[in-house]
FIMI-125049 format. One record per residue (C-alpha): residue number from 1; y, z, x; residue in three letters. Coordinates in steps of 0.25 Angstrom, whole numbers, plus 5000, padded with zeros to 4 digits. Layout:
% residues N
NODE    n    yy    zz    xx  res
NODE  NUM     Y     Z     X  ala
...
This chain:
% residues 103
NODE    n    yy    zz    xx  res
NODE    1  4756  5257  4533  unk
NODE    2  4756  5254  4548  unk
NODE    3  4770  5250  4554  unk
NODE    4  4771  5236  4559  unk
NODE    5  4776  5233  4573  unk
NODE    6  4787  5224  4576  unk
NODE    7  4778  5213  4581  unk
NODE    8  4770  5214  4567  unk
NODE    9  4783  5213  4560  unk
NODE   10  4787  5200  4568  unk
NODE   11  4774  5193  4563  unk
NODE   12  4779  5194  4549  unk
NODE   13  4791  5185  4552  unk
NODE   14  4789  5171  4547  unk
NODE   15  4796  5160  4540  unk
NODE   16  4796  5168  4527  unk
NODE   17  4802  5180  4533  unk
NODE   18  4815  5184  4527  unk
NODE   19  4825  5191  4536  unk
NODE   20  4836  5195  4526  unk
NODE   21  4848  5189  4534  unk
NODE   22  4859  5186  4525  unk
NODE   23  4868  5173  4526  unk
NODE   24  4879  5182  4531  unk
NODE   25  4871  5187  4542  unk
NODE   26  4866  5173  4546  unk
NODE   27  4881  5168  4546  unk
NODE   28  4885  5180  4555  unk
NODE   29  4874  5177  4565  unk
NODE   30  4878  5163  4565  unk
NODE   31  4892  5165  4568  unk
NODE   32  4889  5176  4578  unk
NODE   33  4880  5166  4586  unk
NODE   34  4891  5155  4585  unk
NODE   35  4902  5164  4590  unk
NODE   36  4893  5168  4602  unk
NODE   37  4890  5154  4605  unk
NODE   38  4904  5150  4604  unk
NODE   39  4909  5161  4613  unk
NODE   40  4898  5158  4623  unk
NODE   41  4902  5143  4624  unk
NODE   42  4917  5147  4625  unk
NODE   43  4914  5156  4636  unk
NODE   44  4906  5145  4643  unk
NODE   45  4917  5135  4642  unk
NODE   46  4927  5145  4648  unk
NODE   47  4918  5148  4659  unk
NODE   48  4917  5133  4663  unk
NODE   49  4932  5132  4662  unk
NODE   50  4934  5144  4671  unk
NODE   51  4924  5138  4681  unk
NODE   52  4933  5125  4682  unk
NODE   53  4946  5132  4685  unk
NODE   54  4951  5132  4699  unk
NODE   55  4950  5145  4707  unk
NODE   56  4963  5153  4708  unk
NODE   57  4970  5150  4721  unk
NODE   58  4975  5162  4729  unk
NODE   59  4987  5157  4736  unk
NODE   60  4989  5161  4751  unk
NODE   61  5002  5169  4747  unk
NODE   62  4995  5177  4736  unk
NODE   63  4984  5180  4746  unk
NODE   64  4993  5185  4757  unk
NODE   65  5001  5194  4747  unk
NODE   66  4988  5200  4742  unk
NODE   67  4984  5203  4756  unk
NODE   68  4997  5209  4760  unk
NODE   69  4997  5218  4747  unk
NODE   70  4983  5223  4751  unk
NODE   71  4987  5225  4765  unk
NODE   72  4999  5233  4761  unk
NODE   73  4990  5241  4752  unk
NODE   74  4981  5244  4763  unk
NODE   75  4992  5248  4772  unk
NODE   76  4999  5258  4762  unk
NODE   77  4985  5264  4760  unk
NODE   78  4984  5266  4775  unk
NODE   79  4997  5273  4775  unk
NODE   80  4994  5282  4763  unk
NODE   81  4981  5286  4770  unk
NODE   82  4989  5289  4783  unk
NODE   83  4998  5298  4775  unk
NODE   84  4987  5305  4768  unk
NODE   85  4981  5308  4782  unk
NODE   86  4994  5313  4787  unk
NODE   87  4995  5322  4775  unk
NODE   88  4980  5327  4777  unk
NODE   89  4983  5331  4791  unk
NODE   90  4995  5339  4787  unk
NODE   91  4987  5346  4776  unk
NODE   92  4976  5349  4786  unk
NODE   93  4987  5354  4796  unk
NODE   94  4993  5363  4785  unk
NODE   95  4979  5369  4781  unk
NODE   96  4976  5372  4796  unk
NODE   97  4989  5379  4797  unk
NODE   98  4987  5387  4785  unk
NODE   99  4973  5390  4789  unk
NODE  100  4977  5395  4803  unk
NODE  101  4989  5402  4798  unk
NODE  102  4980  5411  4789  unk
NODE  103  4972  5416  4801  unk
């Protein structure tokens, strides 16, 4: 007997075809679809509400404080880099002295 392809099997579907779905399965599918539609509609409503809300206002004081904080962080980093460079110079000097001392 020759195997039928998927397209040949689709031709056999008609009004009299029995799929074998139980009532329980149909109810579960209906509930799932209803839940998804409900979630989508709720999400759309929340998005529309969020679009209407005013933008948060950043006060001048808040902006200045944040800017000052960033500037302080940059200056501290600059000082740390300076200290690290000094330490590197001392280490290089010590290594040079050790290298020259061994000759």
